[in-house]
C-alpha positions in Angstrom: -4.2 -17.0 8.3 -1.0 -17.7 6.5 1.7 -15.1 6.5 1.9 -14.1 2.8 2.8 -10.4 3.2 6.2 -9.0 4.3 8.3 -5.9 3.8 11.1 -6.6 1.4 14.7 -5.2 1.5 15.3 -6.9 -1.9 12.7 -4.9 -3.7 15.0 -2.8 -5.9 16.9 -5.9 -6.9 13.7 -7.7 -7.7 12.5 -4.8 -9.8 15.7 -4.9 -11.8 15.3 -8.7 -12.3 11.7 -8.1 -13.4 12.8 -5.5 -16.0 15.5 -7.9 -17.4 13.0 -10.8 -17.5 10.4 -8.6 -19.3 13.0 -7.6 -21.9 13.8 -11.2 -22.6 10.1 -12.4 -22.8 9.2 -14.6 -25.7 5.9 -14.8 -27.5 5.0 -17.8 -25.4 5.5 -15.7 -22.3 3.0 -13.2 -23.5 0.2 -15.5 -22.4 1.3 -15.2 -18.7 -1.4 -13.6 -16.6 -1.2 -10.1 -15.4 -0.7 -9.0 -11.8 -3.7 -8.8 -9.5 -5.1 -5.2 -9.3 -3.7 -3.1 -6.5 -6.0 -0.3 -5.3 -6.3 2.1 -2.5 -9.2 1.1 -0.3 -12.0 3.7 -0.4 -12.0 6.0 2.6 -8.4 5.2 3.6 -6.4 7.3 1.0 -6.1 10.3 3.3 -5.2 10.8 6.9 -5.5 13.9 9.1 -3.7 13.4 12.4 -4.4 15.9 15.2 -2.3 16.6 18.2 -3.4 14.9 21.4 -6.4 16.5 23.0 -10.0 17.4 22.2 -9.3 20.0 19.5 -9.9 19.4 15.8 -9.5 22.8 14.2 -6.8 23.9 11.8 -4.3 24.8 14.6 -4.6 21.3 16.0 -3.5 19.5 12.8 -0.2 17.6 13.3 -0.1 16.5 9.6 -2.2 15.4 6.7 -1.2 12.5 4.5 -2.3 11.2 1.1 -1.4 7.9 -0.6 -0.5 9.2 -4.0 0.6 6.2 -6.0 1.0 2.4 -5.9 3.5 0.6 -8.1 3.7 -3.1 -8.4 5.2 -6.1 -10.2 4.7 -9.8 -10.1 6.2 -13.1 -11.1 4.3 -16.4 -11.4 6.0 -19.7 -10.4 3.7 -22.5 -11.6 4.2 -26.1 -12.4 2.9 -28.1 -15.4 -0.6 -28.1 -13.7 -0.5 -24.3 -13.4 -0.5 -24.6 -9.6 2.2 -22.7 -7.7 2.7 -19.2 -6.2 2.4 -15.6 -7.4 5.2 -13.3 -6.1 4.0 -9.7 -6.0 5.7 -6.5 -4.8 3.7 -3.3 -4.0 5.4 0.0 -3.5 3.5 2.8 -1.7 4.2 6.5 -2.3 2.9 9.0 0.3 2.7 12.8 0.4 2.5 14.5 3.8 1.8 18.1 4.7 3.0 19.4 8.1 0.4 21.1 10.2 0.7 23.9 12.7 0.7 21.5 15.7 3.7 19.6 14.3 6.8 20.8 16.2 9.2 17.9 15.7 9.1 17.9 11.9 8.4 14.2 11.9 5.3 12.2 11.0 4.6 8.7 12.2 1.8 6.6 10.9 0.9 3.1 9.7 -0.5 1.8 6.4 -1.8 -1.7 5.6 -1.6 -4.1 2.7 -4.3 -6.8 2.4 -4.9 -9.6 -0.1 -8.5 -10.7 -0.9 -9.6 -13.8 -2.8 -12.4 -13.9 -5.4 -15.1 -14.1 -2.7 -13.8 -10.9 -1.0 -12.4 -12.9 1.9 -9.3 -11.4 3.4 -6.4 -13.9 2.9 -3.9 -11.8 4.7 -3.4 -8.3 6.1 -0.3 -6.7 7.5 0.2 -3.2 9.0 3.5 -1.4 8.4 4.9 1.6 10.4 6.2 4.5 8.4 8.0 7.7 9.5 8.7 10.7 7.4 10.9 13.6 8.4 10.5 17.1 7.0 13.7 18.8 6.0 14.5 22.4 6.7 11.5 24.6 6.7 9.6 22.3 4.4 6.0 21.8 5.0 5.3 19.2 2.2 7.3 16.1 1.4 6.9 12.8 -0.5 8.4 9.5 0.3 8.3 5.9 -0.9 8.4 3.0 1.6 10.4 -0.3 1.0 8.5 -2.7 -1.2 5.9 -5.0 0.4 6.3 -8.5 -0.9 3.5 -11.0 -1.1 3.5 -14.7 -1.9 0.0 -15.8 -3.0 -0.7 -19.5 -3.5 -2.5 -20.2 -6.9 -4.2 -23.1 -8.6 -5.0 -23.8 -12.2 -8.5 -22.6 -11.6 -7.4 -19.2 -10.4 -6.4 -16.2 -12.4 -4.9 -12.9 -11.3 -8.4 -11.4 -11.4 -9.3 -13.7 -8.6 -7.2 -11.7 -6.2 -7.3 -8.1 -5.1 -4.7 -6.1 -3.2 -5.8 -3.2 -1.1 -3.6 -0.5 0.5 -4.6 2.3 2.8 -3.8 4.2 5.9 -4.4 2.3 9.1 -6.9 4.7 10.6 -8.3 4.9 14.1 -12.1 5.0 14.6 -11.9 8.8 15.1 -9.9 9.2 11.9 -12.4 7.1 9.9 -15.2 9.2 11.3 -13.3 12.4 10.3 -12.7 11.2 6.7 -16.4 10.3 6.4 -17.4 13.8 7.6 -15.0 15.4 5.1 -16.5 13.3 2.3 -20.0 14.4 3.3 -18.9 18.0 3.4 -19.5 18.4 7.1 -16.0 19.5 8.1 
């Protein structure tokens, strides 16, 4: 699997460049394809992390998290045959709520970004650590991680709709089971 996903420190600069380029776009540029759709993978938008041990009641909750928003932008670099690469940045915004078991006012979790082709085959998946600190007596906070940059090879036969980008919390088997029970109304 080629490494096509990475965390970018140049995201804010790239976003400014994209805005300038968009403002300068000509009618000919209007035919450029759109970005691939970025979505939160079903069942991975929420995370309930419990303190270590067997308990899973309200007093055992370390924190809960919700992926609230995805923002993205892209630039195509193609040659005269329409082959080349698609540069795409995705920015993840997360809300976390501190639970009664959280004593250090910090949350640590991971989220993933994956790219799928038109057949649903995973072309690349990367997992990113993220830590959020609560300030003062706050019990809810929001934060945005550094942009995740992807470079996706494209051919003339491919369009942006041929690719999908999925984002979600990297859940343990127990966390997946818990999310499914919540969805079924069993918790």
